[in-house]
The first five atom37 places (N, CA, C, CB, O) and aatype in JSON, in Angstrom:
{
  "aatype": [12, 14, 11, 14, 19, 11, 6, 7, 6, 6, 9, 6, 19, 16, 9, 6, 0, 9, 0, 0, 11, 7, 3, 7, 9, 0, 11, 11, 3, 7, 13, 19, 9, 13, 19, 14, 7, 0, 8, 6, 7, 6, 16, 19, 11, 19, 1, 9, 16, 15, 19, 11, 14, 1, 4, 0, 19, 0, 6, 1, 19],
  "atom_mask": [
    [1, 1, 1, 1, 1],
    [1, 1, 1, 1, 1],
    [1, 1, 1, 1, 1],
    [1, 1, 1, 1, 1],
    [1, 1, 1, 1, 1],
    [1, 1, 1, 1, 1],
    [1, 1, 1, 1, 1],
    [1, 1, 1, 0, 1],
    [1, 1, 1, 1, 1],
    [1, 1, 1, 1, 1],
    [1, 1, 1, 1, 1],
    [1, 1, 1, 1, 1],
    [1, 1, 1, 1, 1],
    [1, 1, 1, 1, 1],
    [1, 1, 1, 1, 1],
    [1, 1, 1, 1, 1],
    [1, 1, 1, 1, 1],
    [1, 1, 1, 1, 1],
    [1, 1, 1, 1, 1],
    [1, 1, 1, 1, 1],
    [1, 1, 1, 1, 1],
    [1, 1, 1, 0, 1],
    [1, 1, 1, 1, 1],
    [1, 1, 1, 0, 1],
    [1, 1, 1, 1, 1],
    [1, 1, 1, 1, 1],
    [1, 1, 1, 1, 1],
    [1, 1, 1, 1, 1],
    [1, 1, 1, 1, 1],
    [1, 1, 1, 0, 1],
    [1, 1, 1, 1, 1],
    [1, 1, 1, 1, 1],
    [1, 1, 1, 1, 1],
    [1, 1, 1, 1, 1],
    [1, 1, 1, 1, 1],
    [1, 1, 1, 1, 1],
    [1, 1, 1, 0, 1],
    [1, 1, 1, 1, 1],
    [1, 1, 1, 1, 1],
    [1, 1, 1, 1, 1],
    [1, 1, 1, 0, 1],
    [1, 1, 1, 1, 1],
    [1, 1, 1, 1, 1],
    [1, 1, 1, 1, 1],
    [1, 1, 1, 1, 1],
    [1, 1, 1, 1, 1],
    [1, 1, 1, 1, 1],
    [1, 1, 1, 1, 1],
    [1, 1, 1, 1, 1],
    [1, 1, 1, 1, 1],
    [1, 1, 1, 1, 1],
    [1, 1, 1, 1, 1],
    [1, 1, 1, 1, 1],
    [1, 1, 1, 1, 1],
    [1, 1, 1, 1, 1],
    [1, 1, 1, 1, 1],
    [1, 1, 1, 1, 1],
    [1, 1, 1, 1, 1],
    [1, 1, 1, 1, 1],
    [1, 1, 1, 1, 1],
    [1, 1, 1, 1, 1]
  ],
  "atom_positions": [
    [[-68.77, -38.85, 2.97], [-68.55, -38.62, 1.55], [-67.57, -39.67, 1.02], [-68.02, -37.18, 1.31], [-66.5, -39.85, 1.6]],
    [[-67.91, -40.35, -0.07], [-67.01, -41.39, -0.6], [-65.72, -40.79, -1.17], [-67.72, -42.22, -1.67], [-65.74, -39.7, -1.75]],
    [[-64.63, -41.51, -1.0], [-63.33, -41.07, -1.5], [-63.22, -41.46, -2.98], [-62.16, -41.7, -0.67], [-63.75, -42.49, -3.38]],
    [[-62.54, -40.66, -3.81], [-62.42, -40.99, -5.24], [-61.36, -42.05, -5.54], [-62.11, -39.75, -6.02], [-61.19, -42.44, -6.69]],
    [[-60.63, -42.52, -4.5], [-59.62, -43.57, -4.69], [-59.78, -44.63, -3.61], [-58.19, -42.97, -4.66], [-60.36, -44.38, -2.55]],
    [[-59.26, -45.83, -3.91], [-59.3, -46.94, -2.95], [-57.9, -47.54, -2.84], [-60.34, -48.03, -3.38], [-57.12, -47.48, -3.78]],
    [[-57.6, -48.13, -1.68], [-56.31, -48.8, -1.5], [-56.14, -49.87, -2.57], [-56.21, -49.43, -0.08], [-57.06, -50.62, -2.87]],
    [[-54.93, -49.93, -3.13], [-54.62, -50.93, -4.16], [-54.92, -50.47, -5.57], [0.0, 0.0, 0.0], [-54.44, -51.08, -6.53]],
    [[-55.69, -49.42, -5.72], [-56.04, -48.91, -7.05], [-54.81, -48.3, -7.73], [-57.18, -47.86, -6.95], [-54.01, -47.64, -7.07]],
    [[-54.67, -48.52, -9.03], [-53.58, -47.92, -9.79], [-54.16, -46.86, -10.72], [-52.79, -48.99, -10.6], [-55.09, -47.13, -11.48]],
    [[-53.6, -45.66, -10.64], [-54.07, -44.55, -11.47], [-52.88, -43.75, -11.98], [-55.05, -43.64, -10.67], [-51.77, -43.87, -11.46]],
    [[-53.12, -42.92, -13.0], [-52.09, -42.02, -13.5], [-52.43, -40.62, -13.01], [-51.99, -42.07, -15.07], [-53.57, -40.16, -13.15]],
    [[-51.45, -39.94, -12.44], [-51.66, -38.6, -11.89], [-50.55, -37.67, -12.35], [-51.73, -38.64, -10.35], [-49.46, -38.11, -12.72]],
    [[-50.84, -36.37, -12.31], [-49.84, -35.35, -12.59], [-49.51, -34.65, -11.29], [-50.33, -34.33, -13.67], [-50.42, -34.22, -10.57]],
    [[-48.24, -34.52, -10.98], [-47.8, -33.88, -9.75], [-47.93, -32.36, -9.92], [-46.33, -34.28, -9.39], [-47.3, -31.77, -10.79]],
    [[-48.76, -31.76, -9.09], [-49.07, -30.33, -9.21], [-48.17, -29.45, -8.36], [-50.49, -30.09, -8.83], [-47.96, -28.28, -8.68]],
    [[-47.64, -30.0, -7.27], [-46.83, -29.21, -6.35], [-46.0, -30.15, -5.49], [-47.72, -28.29, -5.45], [-46.13, -31.37, -5.57]],
    [[-45.14, -29.55, -4.66], [-44.32, -30.33, -3.73], [-44.69, -29.91, -2.31], [-42.78, -30.13, -4.0], [-44.73, -28.72, -2.0]],
    [[-44.95, -30.89, -1.45], [-45.31, -30.62, -0.05], [-44.09, -30.17, 0.75], [-45.94, -31.87, 0.61], [-42.95, -30.31, 0.29]],
    [[-44.33, -29.64, 1.92], [-43.26, -29.15, 2.8], [-42.22, -30.24, 3.1], [-43.84, -28.62, 4.1], [-41.04, -29.94, 3.23]],
    [[-42.65, -31.49, 3.2], [-41.73, -32.59, 3.5], [-41.12, -33.21, 2.24], [-42.44, -33.66, 4.29], [-40.38, -34.19, 2.34]],
    [[-41.43, -32.65, 1.06], [-40.8, -33.1, -0.18], [-41.6, -34.06, -1.02], [0.0, 0.0, 0.0], [-41.17, -34.41, -2.12]],
    [[-42.76, -34.51, -0.55], [-43.58, -35.42, -1.34], [-44.29, -34.66, -2.45], [-44.61, -36.14, -0.45], [-44.64, -33.49, -2.3]],
    [[-44.49, -35.34, -3.58], [-45.28, -34.75, -4.66], [-46.75, -34.73, -4.27], [0.0, 0.0, 0.0], [-47.23, -35.61, -3.56]],
    [[-47.45, -33.71, -4.75], [-48.89, -33.59, -4.48], [-49.65, -33.68, -5.79], [-49.21, -32.26, -3.74], [-49.42, -32.89, -6.71]],
    [[-50.55, -34.64, -5.86], [-51.45, -34.78, -7.01], [-52.86, -34.71, -6.47], [-51.19, -36.12, -7.8], [-53.08, -34.8, -5.26]],
    [[-53.83, -34.54, -7.37], [-55.23, -34.53, -6.94], [-56.07, -35.34, -7.92], [-55.76, -33.09, -6.84], [-55.83, -35.36, -9.12]],
    [[-57.08, -36.0, -7.36], [-58.1, -36.67, -8.17], [-59.43, -36.2, -7.65], [-57.97, -38.25, -8.11], [-59.78, -36.46, -6.5]],
    [[-60.18, -35.52, -8.48], [-61.48, -34.95, -8.1], [-61.35, -34.09, -6.85], [-62.51, -36.08, -7.87], [-62.23, -34.09, -6.0]],
    [[-60.24, -33.35, -6.73], [-60.01, -32.46, -5.6], [-59.45, -33.15, -4.36], [0.0, 0.0, 0.0], [-59.12, -32.47, -3.38]],
    [[-59.32, -34.47, -4.38], [-58.81, -35.23, -3.25], [-57.29, -35.33, -3.36], [-59.46, -36.66, -3.19], [-56.77, -35.75, -4.4]],
    [[-56.57, -34.94, -2.31], [-55.11, -34.86, -2.34], [-54.48, -36.25, -2.23], [-54.6, -33.96, -1.21], [-54.89, -37.08, -1.41]],
    [[-53.47, -36.48, -3.09], [-52.71, -37.73, -3.08], [-51.23, -37.36, -2.97], [-52.99, -38.6, -4.36], [-50.7, -36.64, -3.82]],
    [[-50.57, -37.85, -1.92], [-49.13, -37.61, -1.74], [-48.35, -38.75, -2.4], [-48.77, -37.5, -0.22], [-48.66, -39.92, -2.21]],
    [[-47.32, -38.37, -3.17], [-46.49, -39.35, -3.86], [-45.02, -39.09, -3.53], [-46.74, -39.29, -5.41], [-44.41, -38.2, -4.13]],
    [[-44.44, -39.84, -2.58], [-43.04, -39.64, -2.23], [-42.11, -39.83, -3.43], [-42.64, -40.6, -1.11], [-42.28, -40.76, -4.22]],
    [[-41.15, -38.94, -3.55], [-40.14, -39.06, -4.6], [-40.54, -38.52, -5.96], [0.0, 0.0, 0.0], [-39.74, -38.57, -6.89]],
    [[-41.75, -38.0, -6.09], [-42.19, -37.46, -7.38], [-41.84, -35.98, -7.47], [-43.72, -37.66, -7.57], [-41.69, -35.3, -6.45]],
    [[-41.7, -35.49, -8.69], [-41.31, -34.1, -8.93], [-42.44, -33.34, -9.61], [-40.04, -34.04, -9.78], [-43.2, -33.9, -10.4]],
    [[-42.53, -32.06, -9.31], [-43.57, -31.2, -9.89], [-43.54, -31.27, -11.41], [-43.4, -29.75, -9.42], [-42.47, -31.18, -12.03]],
    [[-44.72, -31.43, -12.01], [-44.85, -31.48, -13.46], [-44.8, -32.89, -14.03], [0.0, 0.0, 0.0], [-45.17, -33.09, -15.19]],
    [[-44.36, -33.87, -13.26], [-44.3, -35.26, -13.73], [-45.7, -35.86, -13.82], [-43.42, -36.11, -12.79], [-46.58, -35.53, -13.03]],
    [[-45.9, -36.73, -14.79], [-47.09, -37.57, -14.84], [-46.61, -38.98, -14.52], [-47.83, -37.49, -16.25], [-45.76, -39.53, -15.22]],
    [[-47.16, -39.57, -13.47], [-46.7, -40.87, -13.0], [-47.86, -41.82, -12.75], [-45.87, -40.72, -11.73], [-48.96, -41.4, -12.41]],
    [[-47.59, -43.11, -12.94], [-48.57, -44.13, -12.58], [-48.28, -44.53, -11.15], [-48.52, -45.37, -13.55], [-47.14, -44.83, -10.8]],
    [[-49.32, -44.53, -10.31], [-49.14, -44.82, -8.9], [-50.14, -45.86, -8.42], [-49.28, -43.54, -8.08], [-51.18, -46.09, -9.04]],
    [[-49.8, -46.49, -7.28], [-50.71, -47.41, -6.59], [-51.02, -46.78, -5.24], [-50.08, -48.86, -6.42], [-50.11, -46.39, -4.51]],
    [[-52.29, -46.67, -4.92], [-52.72, -46.09, -3.64], [-52.36, -47.07, -2.52], [-54.26, -45.76, -3.64], [-52.78, -48.23, -2.56]],
    [[-51.59, -46.6, -1.54], [-51.17, -47.48, -0.44], [-51.98, -47.26, 0.83], [-49.71, -47.27, -0.14], [-52.13, -48.19, 1.63]],
    [[-52.51, -46.05, 1.02], [-53.38, -45.81, 2.17], [-54.31, -44.64, 1.88], [-52.55, -45.53, 3.45], [-53.94, -43.68, 1.2]],
    [[-55.51, -44.74, 2.4], [-56.52, -43.69, 2.23], [-56.92, -43.2, 3.61], [-57.77, -44.21, 1.42], [-57.38, -43.98, 4.45]],
    [[-56.75, -41.9, 3.83], [-57.1, -41.28, 5.1], [-58.33, -40.39, 4.88], [-55.9, -40.44, 5.66], [-58.77, -40.23, 3.74]],
    [[-58.88, -39.82, 5.93], [-60.1, -39.02, 5.74], [-59.95, -37.84, 4.77], [-60.55, -38.5, 7.07], [-60.9, -37.5, 4.06]],
    [[-58.76, -37.21, 4.74], [-58.62, -36.01, 3.91], [-57.58, -36.12, 2.81], [-58.28, -34.85, 4.77], [-57.39, -35.19, 2.03]],
    [[-56.89, -37.28, 2.74], [-55.86, -37.45, 1.72], [-55.54, -38.93, 1.54], [-54.58, -36.67, 2.09], [-56.04, -39.79, 2.27]],
    [[-54.69, -39.2, 0.54], [-54.23, -40.56, 0.31], [-52.72, -40.51, 0.11], [-54.95, -41.22, -0.92], [-52.15, -39.46, -0.17]],
    [[-52.07, -41.68, 0.25], [-50.65, -41.81, -0.01], [-50.51, -42.9, -1.08], [-49.84, -42.17, 1.31], [-51.2, -43.91, -1.06]],
    [[-49.6, -42.65, -2.04], [-49.41, -43.6, -3.14], [-47.92, -43.82, -3.36], [-50.08, -43.09, -4.43], [-47.08, -43.03, -2.93]],
    [[-47.61, -44.93, -4.07], [-46.24, -45.21, -4.47], [-46.21, -45.36, -5.98], [-45.7, -46.48, -3.77], [-47.2, -45.74, -6.61]],
    [[-45.05, -45.05, -6.54], [-44.89, -45.23, -7.99], [-45.02, -46.71, -8.33], [-43.53, -44.67, -8.48], [-44.63, -47.58, -7.55]],
    [[-45.56, -46.97, -9.52], [-45.67, -48.36, -9.99], [-44.54, -48.6, -10.96], [-47.06, -48.64, -10.67], [-44.41, -49.7, -11.5]]
  ]
}
């Protein structure tokens, strides 16, 4: 199944929750994106840094 994001892509996401390790959790088309340092309720522009089979990791732009 194709992923809705690609490495290097820049998108705007809303942080929906905070993970156990403190990273912000956003979703695009149901696909989880972890954003270190983000806070619940924030809307942030991020760059996808890695895409894994079930999630992605991004950094703030």
